[in-house]
C-alpha positions, 0 to 999 in steps of 0.5 A, a space after each residue: 841561970 840568969 835572965 834580965 827583968 825590966 819593969 816598965 811600971 812607975 818605979 822602972 828598973 832592970 835587974 839580972 835575976 837568978 832563976 831555976 832551970 824550968 822556971 816559967 815567965 809567970 813564976 818569975 814575974 809574980 816575984 816582982 809584982 808582989 804575988 799579985 795576978 799577972 793579968 793586969 800586966 803585958 809581959 814580953 820575953 825577948 820582945 815578943 808577947 809571952 804566955 805565963 807558962 812559957 819556960 825561960 832560957 838563959 839570958 832571956 829578957 823579960 819586960 813587965 808593963 802595967 796594962 792600966 794605971 789606977 786613977 788615970 783618966 
């Protein structure tokens, strides 16, 4: 199945990603944040704040937004 991942970080991108049935939000997001912990990010699925354990469905839209930027005042 596929989902759309939108990264609202500095580089910003949107990409359709193939996922396995039963894959969770946290598993998919970790691919895009280089394996780092997801605590520093606000993650939404289809516009609603999502738990990392939420199982994804076909055509879900995941938005990844950093909660803070290092060095920002």
